[in-house]
C-alpha positions in Angstrom: 141.1 144.7 107.6 139.3 145.6 104.5 140.4 144.0 101.2 141.6 146.6 98.9 139.8 146.5 95.3 141.3 148.4 92.4 140.8 148.1 88.6 143.5 148.4 86.0 143.4 151.3 83.5 141.8 149.1 80.7 139.2 147.5 83.3 138.2 151.3 84.2 137.8 152.3 80.5 135.5 149.0 79.7 133.5 149.5 82.7 132.9 153.7 81.3 132.1 152.0 77.7 130.0 149.6 79.0 127.7 151.6 80.9 127.4 154.4 78.6 126.5 151.7 75.8 123.9 150.3 78.2 122.2 153.1 79.7 122.1 154.9 76.3 124.1 157.9 77.9 127.5 160.0 77.0 130.4 158.4 78.3 131.8 162.0 79.4 129.0 161.4 81.8 130.3 158.0 83.1 133.8 159.2 83.4 132.6 162.5 85.3 130.7 160.1 87.7 133.9 158.1 88.2 136.1 161.1 89.0 132.9 162.2 91.4 133.9 158.7 93.2 137.5 158.6 93.4 137.4 162.1 94.8 134.9 161.4 97.4 137.0 158.0 98.2 140.2 160.0 98.4 138.9 162.9 100.5 137.9 160.2 103.0 141.3 159.1 102.9 143.3 161.9 103.3 140.5 163.9 105.2 137.4 165.6 104.3 138.5 168.8 104.7 141.2 169.2 101.3 140.4 170.3 98.0 140.9 167.2 96.5 140.3 166.5 92.4 140.7 163.5 90.3 141.0 163.3 86.7 140.6 160.2 84.8 142.2 160.2 80.8 138.9 158.6 78.8 141.4 157.1 76.4 143.9 155.7 78.3 142.6 155.3 81.8 145.3 157.2 83.5 144.4 158.5 86.6 146.0 162.0 88.4 144.7 162.6 91.9 146.0 166.1 93.5 145.2 168.9 96.0 144.6 171.9 95.5 146.0 175.1 98.3 145.9 178.5 98.1 148.7 181.0 98.7 148.0 183.4 101.1 149.9 186.2 103.2 148.8 184.6 107.0 147.3 180.9 106.8 143.9 180.4 108.4 142.7 177.2 107.2 145.6 174.6 107.1 143.9 172.3 104.9 143.4 174.4 101.8 145.8 177.7 102.2 149.6 177.7 102.6 152.0 180.3 103.4 154.5 181.9 100.8 157.1 180.0 102.0 156.1 176.4 102.1 154.9 177.3 98.2 158.4 178.0 97.2 158.8 174.3 98.6 156.5 173.2 96.1 156.3 175.3 93.4 159.5 177.7 92.5 158.2 181.3 92.1 154.8 180.6 93.5 153.1 184.6 94.6 150.4 185.2 97.2 147.0 184.5 95.4 148.3 181.6 93.0 146.8 178.0 93.6 149.4 175.2 94.2 148.8 172.1 93.0 149.9 169.2 95.2 150.2 166.1 93.5 149.2 162.7 95.9 149.5 159.1 95.2 146.4 156.4 93.9 144.4 155.3 96.3 143.4 151.7 96.5 139.4 151.4 97.4 138.6 149.4 100.2 135.2 147.6 100.4 133.3 150.4 101.9 135.1 152.9 99.4 134.4 151.0 96.5 130.6 150.8 97.9 130.3 154.3 98.1 131.9 155.0 95.3 129.9 152.4 93.5 126.7 154.3 94.8 127.7 157.7 93.7 128.2 156.3 90.2 124.9 154.5 90.1 123.3 158.0 91.0 125.1 160.1 88.5 124.5 157.4 85.6 120.6 157.3 86.7 120.5 161.2 87.1 121.9 161.5 83.5 119.8 158.5 82.2 116.1 160.2 83.5 117.2 163.4 81.9 118.1 161.7 78.5 114.4 160.5 78.9 112.7 163.3 79.5 114.7 164.8 76.8 113.7 162.5 74.4 109.8 162.5 75.0 109.5 165.9 76.0 108.9 167.2 71.9 106.4 164.1 71.4 103.4 165.0 73.2 100.7 164.2 70.7 102.2 161.2 69.2 101.0 157.6 68.6 103.5 155.2 70.8 103.4 151.2 71.0 104.7 149.7 74.0 104.2 146.5 75.8 101.7 146.5 79.1 104.5 146.0 82.0 102.5 145.4 84.8 98.8 147.1 86.0 98.7 148.5 89.3 95.7 149.4 90.8 93.5 150.0 87.6 96.8 152.0 86.0 98.5 150.1 83.2 102.7 150.7 83.2 103.6 150.6 79.7 107.5 149.5 78.6 108.3 151.9 75.9 111.7 150.7 75.1 113.8 153.3 76.9 111.5 154.2 79.3 107.9 153.9 81.1 104.8 155.2 80.7 101.7 154.8 82.5 97.9 155.0 80.9 96.0 156.1 84.1 92.7 154.6 84.8 90.4 158.0 83.4 92.4 158.0 80.2 91.6 153.9 79.4 88.9 152.7 77.1 86.0 151.5 79.3 85.6 147.5 80.1 89.0 147.2 77.8 90.5 143.9 79.1 94.7 144.3 79.2 97.2 141.4 80.0 100.6 141.6 80.9 102.8 141.4 77.8 100.1 142.6 75.4 101.0 145.1 72.8 99.2 148.2 73.0 98.9 151.5 71.6 98.3 155.1 73.1 98.5 158.6 72.7 102.2 160.5 74.4 99.5 163.2 76.5 101.9 164.5 78.9 105.7 164.3 80.0 106.8 165.9 83.3 109.8 166.0 85.1 109.7 165.0 88.7 112.1 163.9 91.5 111.7 160.5 90.7 112.2 160.8 86.8 110.3 161.6 83.8 106.8 161.0 84.2 104.6 160.1 80.8 101.4 160.0 80.9 99.8 157.9 78.0 95.7 158.0 76.9 93.5 155.9 74.8 90.1 157.8 76.0 91.7 161.3 74.4 89.8 162.5 71.2 93.8 162.9 69.8 94.0 159.7 69.9 91.4 158.8 67.4 92.8 161.9 65.3 96.2 160.1 65.0 94.7 156.7 64.9 93.1 158.6 61.4 96.2 160.1 60.3 98.1 156.8 60.2 94.9 155.1 58.3 94.0 157.8 56.0 96.9 159.3 53.6 94.9 161.9 52.5 94.8 163.4 56.3 98.5 162.4 56.7 99.5 164.4 53.7 97.1 167.3 54.8 94.2 166.9 52.1 91.6 166.5 54.8 91.7 168.1 57.9 89.9 167.0 61.1 88.6 170.1 62.6 87.0 168.6 65.5 86.5 165.4 67.9 84.3 164.3 70.8 84.2 161.3 72.4 82.5 158.7 74.7 85.2 156.4 75.0 84.4 152.7 74.3 80.6 153.9 73.3 80.6 156.3 70.7 82.7 158.8 68.9 82.1 162.1 66.3 84.4 163.6 64.6 84.3 166.5 61.7 86.1 166.9 58.5 86.6 168.9 55.7 88.6 168.4 52.4 91.0 171.1 50.9 90.6 169.4 47.4 86.7 169.7 45.7 87.5 166.6 43.8 88.1 164.4 47.3 85.2 163.3 49.0 86.1 163.8 53.1 83.6 161.1 54.7 84.6 158.5 51.5 88.0 159.2 51.9 87.8 158.5 55.9 85.9 155.5 55.4 87.7 153.6 52.8 86.5 151.3 50.5 84.2 149.0 51.9 84.4 150.7 55.4 88.2 149.0 55.7 89.8 152.3 56.8 87.5 153.1 59.2 87.2 150.0 60.5 91.2 149.3 61.3 90.4 152.5 63.8 87.4 151.0 65.3 88.8 148.0 66.0 92.1 149.8 67.9 89.3 151.8 70.1 87.6 148.4 71.0 84.6 148.8 68.7 83.6 152.3 69.5 80.9 153.7 67.1 82.2 156.7 65.0 80.1 159.0 63.2 82.2 160.9 59.8 80.4 164.4 59.8 81.4 167.1 57.4 83.0 169.9 58.9 80.8 173.9 57.6 82.2 177.2 58.9 78.5 177.7 59.2 77.7 176.8 62.6 73.9 176.4 62.0 74.8 173.8 59.3 77.6 172.2 61.4 75.3 171.7 64.3 72.5 170.0 61.9 75.5 167.6 60.4 76.6 166.8 64.0 73.1 166.2 65.3 73.0 162.8 63.1 71.1 160.5 62.2 68.1 162.9 63.7 66.4 165.3 61.2 66.5 169.1 62.4 63.5 171.7 61.2 65.3 174.6 62.4 68.4 176.6 64.0 68.4 179.1 66.1 71.6 180.5 67.4 72.0 183.1 70.5 75.4 184.7 70.1 74.8 186.6 73.5 75.0 183.6 75.4 76.7 181.3 72.9 73.7 178.8 73.2 72.1 177.2 69.7 68.2 175.9 70.3 67.6 173.5 68.1 64.1 172.6 67.3 63.3 168.7 66.0 60.0 166.7 64.6 58.3 165.3 67.8 59.2 161.7 66.5 63.0 163.0 66.4 63.4 164.0 69.8 64.7 160.8 71.4 67.0 159.9 68.2 68.4 163.8 68.9 68.9 163.3 72.5 70.3 159.9 71.9 70.7 157.1 74.7 71.4 159.3 78.3 71.7 162.4 75.8 75.0 161.0 74.3 74.7 162.2 70.9 73.4 165.9 72.1 76.3 166.0 74.3 78.6 164.8 71.6 77.2 167.8 69.3 78.0 169.8 72.1 81.4 169.0 72.3 82.2 168.7 68.5 80.5 172.3 68.0 81.7 173.4 71.5 78.4 175.0 71.9 75.7 174.5 74.3 72.4 172.9 72.4 69.3 173.1 73.3 66.5 170.5 72.1 63.5 171.3 71.7 60.1 169.5 69.6 58.0 171.6 67.2 55.3 171.7 70.2 57.6 173.3 72.8 58.9 175.7 70.2 55.6 176.3 69.3 54.7 176.8 73.0 57.7 179.0 73.7 57.3 181.3 70.7 53.4 181.7 72.0 54.7 182.8 75.3 57.0 185.2 74.2 54.4 186.6 72.0 51.8 186.9 74.4 54.3 188.7 76.7 55.5 191.3 74.7 52.6 192.4 73.1 50.9 193.2 76.9 54.2 194.6 77.6 53.6 196.8 74.9 50.2 197.3 75.4 51.0 198.7 78.8 53.8 200.7 78.7 53.1 202.4 75.5 49.4 202.6 75.6 48.6 200.8 72.2 45.5 198.4 71.7 46.3 194.8 71.4 46.6 194.7 67.6 49.2 197.2 67.3 51.5 196.1 69.9 50.7 192.3 67.8 52.0 193.9 64.8 55.1 195.1 66.6 55.9 192.0 67.6 55.4 190.2 64.9 57.6 192.5 63.3 60.6 191.4 65.4 60.1 194.2 68.2 60.9 192.7 71.6 61.8 195.1 74.0 60.9 198.8 74.7 64.5 199.9 73.9 64.1 198.6 70.1 61.4 200.5 69.5 62.7 204.0 71.3 66.0 203.5 69.6 65.6 201.8 66.1 66.0 204.3 62.9 62.4 206.2 62.7 62.2 205.2 59.0 62.8 201.3 59.8 59.3 201.7 62.2 57.6 203.8 59.9 58.0 201.2 57.0 56.4 198.6 58.8 52.7 198.2 56.7 49.9 200.4 58.4 52.2 202.7 60.2 53.5 205.8 59.3 56.6 208.6 60.6 53.9 210.5 62.9 52.9 207.3 64.3 56.9 205.8 64.5 57.5 209.4 66.0 54.8 209.1 68.9 55.9 205.5 69.2 59.3 206.6 69.7 58.5 209.1 72.0 56.5 207.1 74.2 58.7 204.3 74.3 61.3 206.6 75.6 59.0 208.2 78.2 58.2 204.3 79.2 62.1 204.0 79.6 62.4 206.8 81.6 59.6 205.9 84.1 61.3 202.6 84.7 64.7 204.6 85.2 63.2 206.6 87.7 61.3 203.8 89.4 64.3 201.8 89.7 66.5 205.3 91.0 63.7 205.5 93.9 64.0 202.0 94.5 67.9 202.0 94.6 67.7 204.8 97.0 65.5 203.0 99.2 67.6 200.1 99.0 70.3 202.7 100.7 73.0 202.4 97.6 74.6 205.1 97.3 74.9 207.5 94.7 78.5 207.2 93.6 77.8 203.7 92.6 75.7 205.2 89.7 78.8 207.1 88.5 80.5 203.7 87.8 80.8 203.0 84.2 78.0 200.6 82.4 75.8 200.4 85.8 72.3 201.0 85.1 69.7 201.9 87.6 68.3 198.3 86.8 71.9 196.8 87.7 71.9 199.4 91.2 68.8 197.7 91.9 70.2 194.1 91.8 73.4 195.0 93.5 71.7 196.6 96.4 69.3 193.5 96.8 72.8 191.7 96.7 73.8 193.6 100.1 76.4 195.7 97.6 75.2 199.4 98.8 78.8 201.1 98.9 82.0 201.6 96.4 84.3 199.2 99.2 81.7 196.5 98.8 81.6 196.6 94.8 85.3 197.0 95.2 85.5 193.9 97.3 83.8 192.0 94.4 86.0 189.6 91.9 85.2 190.0 88.3 83.4 186.8 87.6 81.4 187.5 91.4 80.4 190.4 89.3 79.3 189.3 85.7 79.8 185.5 85.2 77.1 184.3 83.1 74.9 181.8 84.5 75.2 178.1 83.6 72.2 177.6 81.6 70.8 174.1 81.6 70.1 172.2 78.5 66.4 172.2 78.1 66.3 168.2 77.4 68.7 166.0 79.5 68.7 162.2 78.5 69.3 160.9 82.1 67.8 161.5 85.5 70.7 163.3 87.0 69.9 166.4 89.5 69.8 169.6 88.4 72.2 171.8 90.3 71.3 175.3 90.4 72.5 177.6 87.8 75.3 179.6 89.4 76.8 183.0 88.0 77.3 186.4 88.9 75.4 189.1 90.7 74.8 191.0 87.3 74.7 187.6 85.3 71.6 188.5 84.0 72.6 191.9 82.0 75.0 190.4 79.6 77.9 192.4 80.9 81.5 191.4 78.9 84.2 190.8 81.1 86.1 193.5 80.6 83.1 195.7 81.7 83.5 193.6 84.7 87.0 194.4 84.9 86.4 198.0 84.2 83.6 198.5 86.6 85.3 197.0 89.4 89.1 199.2 89.0 86.6 202.6 88.9 85.3 201.1 92.5 88.8 200.4 94.1 90.0 204.2 92.4 89.6 205.8 96.0 91.0 203.3 97.4 94.6 204.4 95.6 93.5 208.3 96.2 93.6 208.0 99.6 96.6 206.3 100.2 98.2 209.2 97.9 96.9 212.1 99.8 98.6 211.4 103.3 101.7 211.2 101.2 101.2 214.6 99.8 100.3 216.3 102.8 103.5 214.2 104.4 105.7 215.9 101.9 103.9 219.3 102.0 104.9 219.3 106.3 108.4 218.4 105.6 108.7 221.1 103.1 107.1 223.6 105.2 109.3 222.6 108.1 112.4 222.5 105.9 111.8 225.9 104.8 
């Protein structure tokens, strides 16, 4: 026979207080867990079919146990229901629909019941502890926290944070950093997620925000908001760049971050295992910021392509390797810092590119406008690079070119418009030869040249166009940098069918929705026909 296990009132309260204090959870949660365990043990004793309740007084430790039954006219469940006659014996004046409390004597826990109760309490307390950990850390994302290395598993570092555990995954560690058990380590709280096995706290030492927070700890001006870190980029364990700006004109942001004899920046460098940090003055002017970001290389010229969101940087021939950096590190970090794609060209490359564009545009104007070479070159030298620019520019602007007059400007515009009409007609003929429906020509933003491109890609009907997603139609190609610092194979650029025409995502959505409009029209017509037929039958 199993030995009975019991605890007096004082012991129950002492246990509840000890568990609540050790796990740092509310005492009421522990009391509730005990009540739940007692209820389960009572149901095992008196029958699981009964509705048994338990109440433990958190102050005195008094335990009350009772069974709840409902007064009904006809009993269907003898465990949870009672008729009116039986209810009168338990409680005078009972009425149908009342719930009557039937007191039960306290129970003593056998070995099995005690073990089951212990498991219930442990589970409840564990769930409460997990909720407490999640609530404590969920609003601390982006903070730096110090912990002790508990163990290293499969390259991931498990850190003891005191009242919880965090993990630094392999990709969030500083490369070649040696970490041992019981080492104190600082890291950034990157993410906190609630999962079945408890809250998962993900830490990072490789994220750019980790460097930002370290500077905020070392530089009082950053903590006070006088200096702001506007951008940061890292190649963990090797090199980093930060862009800083001062909101007080009397304070130099770069000097404040460096500190006396480099003391402030050196403290950050040591924490980041010797990672070299370039501190760069941030500028709202994109070109200026790009020039600063490419330091220590000198930049000759910056050309910004707003449509492609790319920047072309021209450097002297002897500065090319410095601008690119080892394995492309310098230009890669500068690109991350400015959030722009950067192409590095030497003076010779830029000159060759400009010369090719000059010759190509000159030949195009000669052929399309039927003008001599001198006039075509003059147009290109004035910045004209397409027929549309000549055809639709203000007449006064064209006539203001040295050597031009209003009659010549008007004649050039007329010829440019005729050339565009010829192109349009040729594209229309080619489009029809490809079998592209005329209905596609009615879609917004689509020109005949675009329709030819669609036809060559097999998009010839409204349904073909309607089946496309926006990115399949207009997503821009990922242009490759002109210079790479490594021998990585170059993947073929990807993009939508009409990527070369510069359509926006909004325009692409509008085109596709216009192509799908006939689907909804076709659905409405049968419904209208059925309604008319039903009305006719009713008449």
